[in-house]
C-alpha positions as CSV (number, residue, x, y, z in Angstrom):
1,M,-86.6,-28.4,37.3
2,T,-83.8,-29.6,35.0
3,H,-80.6,-31.0,36.3
4,S,-77.2,-31.1,34.6
5,I,-76.2,-34.5,33.2
6,H,-72.6,-35.6,33.3
7,T,-71.1,-38.8,31.9
8,G,-67.7,-40.4,32.1
9,G,-65.8,-43.6,32.5
10,C,-62.5,-45.3,32.6
11,Q,-59.8,-45.2,30.0
12,C,-60.6,-48.5,28.4
13,G,-64.4,-48.1,28.3
14,A,-65.2,-51.2,30.5
15,I,-66.8,-48.9,33.0
16,R,-69.1,-45.9,32.3
17,F,-71.3,-43.7,34.6
18,R,-73.9,-41.1,34.4
19,V,-74.6,-38.4,37.0
20,E,-77.8,-36.3,37.0
21,G,-77.8,-33.3,39.2
22,D,-75.8,-30.2,39.9
23,L,-72.2,-30.9,41.0
24,N,-70.7,-28.0,42.9
25,D,-68.2,-29.6,45.2
26,A,-64.9,-30.3,43.4
27,S,-61.7,-30.5,45.3
28,I,-58.1,-31.6,45.2
29,C,-56.7,-33.9,47.9
30,H,-53.0,-33.9,48.7
31,C,-53.0,-36.6,51.3
32,R,-50.7,-39.5,50.9
33,M,-53.5,-42.1,50.4
34,C,-54.9,-40.0,47.5
35,Q,-51.4,-39.6,46.0
36,K,-50.9,-43.3,46.0
37,A,-54.4,-44.1,44.8
38,F,-54.1,-41.8,41.8
39,G,-50.3,-42.3,41.2
40,A,-50.1,-38.6,41.1
41,Y,-49.1,-35.5,43.1
42,Y,-52.7,-35.0,44.2
43,A,-56.2,-36.4,43.5
44,P,-58.9,-34.2,41.8
45,L,-62.3,-35.3,43.0
46,V,-66.0,-34.3,42.4
47,S,-68.6,-35.1,45.1
48,V,-71.7,-36.7,43.7
49,R,-73.6,-36.5,47.1
50,G,-77.2,-35.6,46.4
51,A,-77.0,-36.4,42.7
52,D,-78.5,-39.3,40.9
53,F,-75.4,-41.5,40.1
54,T,-75.6,-44.7,38.0
55,W,-73.1,-47.1,36.6
56,T,-74.1,-47.5,33.0
57,R,-71.5,-50.1,31.9
58,G,-69.7,-52.3,34.3
59,E,-68.8,-51.4,37.9
60,P,-65.4,-50.7,39.5
61,K,-63.4,-53.1,41.6
62,R,-62.8,-51.6,45.1
63,F,-59.8,-51.4,47.4
64,R,-60.4,-50.6,51.0
65,S,-57.6,-48.0,51.6
66,S,-58.5,-47.4,55.3
67,S,-61.0,-48.4,57.9
68,V,-63.6,-46.0,56.5
69,V,-62.8,-45.4,52.8
70,S,-63.0,-47.6,49.7
71,R,-61.6,-46.6,46.3
72,G,-63.1,-47.7,43.1
73,F,-61.0,-48.4,40.0
74,C,-61.3,-50.2,36.7
75,A,-59.9,-53.7,37.1
76,D,-59.1,-53.8,33.3
77,C,-57.2,-50.6,32.8
78,G,-56.5,-49.3,36.3
79,T,-58.2,-45.9,36.0
80,P,-59.0,-44.5,39.5
81,L,-62.7,-43.8,39.6
82,T,-64.1,-43.2,43.1
83,Y,-63.5,-42.2,46.7
84,E,-66.3,-43.8,48.8
85,A,-66.7,-42.7,52.4
86,P,-69.6,-43.0,54.9
87,D,-70.7,-39.4,54.0
88,G,-70.9,-40.1,50.3
89,M,-68.9,-40.7,47.1
90,A,-66.6,-38.5,45.0
91,V,-65.6,-39.4,41.5
92,A,-62.2,-38.7,39.9
93,A,-62.6,-35.4,38.0
94,G,-60.5,-36.8,35.1
95,A,-62.9,-39.7,34.6
96,F,-65.7,-37.3,33.5
97,D,-66.1,-36.8,29.8
98,D,-65.7,-33.0,30.4
99,P,-63.4,-32.6,33.4
100,S,-63.1,-28.9,32.7
101,A,-66.7,-28.5,34.1
102,F,-65.3,-29.1,37.6
103,A,-63.0,-26.3,38.8
104,P,-61.8,-27.2,42.3
105,S,-62.9,-24.9,45.1
106,M,-61.1,-26.6,48.0
107,Q,-57.8,-28.4,48.8
108,W,-57.6,-31.1,51.4
109,G,-54.7,-32.9,53.0
110,I,-52.3,-29.9,52.6
111,E,-49.9,-31.3,55.2
112,R,-48.7,-33.7,52.5
113,K,-48.9,-31.2,49.6
114,I,-45.7,-31.5,47.5
115,G,-43.9,-28.1,47.4
116,F,-43.5,-27.8,43.7
117,V,-47.2,-28.3,42.9
118,D,-47.8,-24.6,43.2
119,T,-45.2,-23.8,40.5
120,L,-46.2,-26.4,37.9
121,H,-47.7,-23.6,35.7
122,T,-44.2,-22.1,35.3
123,L,-42.8,-25.2,33.6
124,P,-42.1,-25.1,29.8
125,A,-45.2,-26.4,28.0
126,V,-45.4,-28.4,24.7
127,P,-48.6,-29.1,22.7
128,T,-49.3,-32.8,22.1
129,E,-48.9,-32.2,18.3
130,D,-45.3,-31.1,18.8
131,D,-44.6,-34.2,20.9
132,L,-46.1,-36.5,18.2
133,T,-43.6,-35.3,15.7
134,S,-40.6,-35.4,18.0
135,V,-40.0,-39.2,17.8
136,D,-40.6,-41.6,14.9
137,Y,-42.6,-44.2,16.8
138,L,-45.4,-41.7,17.5
139,A,-46.1,-41.2,13.8
140,D,-48.1,-44.4,13.7
141,L,-49.8,-43.9,17.1
142,T,-53.3,-45.5,17.4
143,S,-55.3,-44.7,20.5
144,Y,-57.3,-47.5,22.1
145,Q,-58.7,-45.1,24.7
146,H,-62.5,-44.9,25.0
147,P,-63.8,-41.6,23.5
148,D,-65.2,-38.9,25.8
149,H,-68.9,-39.8,25.1
150,D,-71.1,-42.8,25.6
151,T,-71.0,-45.7,23.1
152,Q,-73.3,-48.6,22.5
153,A,-70.4,-51.1,22.9
154,W,-66.7,-50.9,23.5
155,P,-64.3,-51.7,22.1
156,Q,-65.8,-50.9,18.7
157,E,-65.4,-53.5,16.1
158,K,-62.6,-52.9,13.7
159,N,-63.3,-52.6,10.0
160,Q,-61.9,-55.5,8.1
């Protein structure tokens, strides 16, 4: 029996993970704790219960956000990584190398859902390429973000 393999990590590359198994439990949480933990209107999470989860580079620092939940994050770049509860762990969907693989099927904490979230799709939309040409300082932009795949080492050595 073959299982799906999913990889991911933080923005700076100090932490990487691998999950082997079928992940079918993606959700969005609107509770205030998740809003604060993610610095966002909601938290997209993917349960890894029942899957083989491994930290392949580094390990997150953890903050105990309540009497039963710890939240893992990269101590170097601040990327939110995990929601850890007694019934299992969920990983931030955006930390996966391919977050599009995890369409949410459930929303939690809707009592704190911010009203305009349901209308975000109606806002004007601009492709990144258009934004890059809108101001001069973006013309020389160099990304230091880890790529969406595993690397032997990070950061990569710069060519001299």
